[in-house]
C-alpha positions, -999 to +999 in steps of 0.1 A: +246+006-457+245-028-443+241-060-463+208-068-447+194-034-456+204-036-493+178-037-520+195-067-537+191-088-506+156-078-501+145-087-536+164-120-536+151-129-502+115-119-511+116-138-544+129-169-526+103-167-499+075-163-525+088-192-546+091-214-515+057-204-503+042-212-537+059-246-537+046-253-503+011-244-513+014-266-544+027-295-524-001-292-498-027-291-526-013-322-542-012-340-509-048-330-501-059-341-536-042-375-531-057-379-496-092-370-510-088-396-538-078-423-513-107-414-490-132-415-519-119-450-529-122-462-493-157-448-490-168-464-523-154-498-512-172-496-478-205-486-495-202-516-518-196-538-488-226-523-470-248-528-501-238-564-501-246-567-464-279-550-470-289-574-498-279-604-476-301-591-448-330-585-472-327-621-484-326-634-448-357-613-439-376-627-469-366-662-460-377-657-424-411-644-436-416-673-458-413-699-430 
């Protein structure tokens, strides 16, 4: 029986692959969660900026209507 055909190699190899795959999935999930968090922060900041711009435009429109 060859080394590559042995049960010991198959179990070790399969366990290692499963472990590495699980680690890769976990790393991808963590990366995705971090990117999502960063995106949410950026969107909130942009919305606050746009809210400020909108308020400024409303004030300018009111002032224009008063003249």
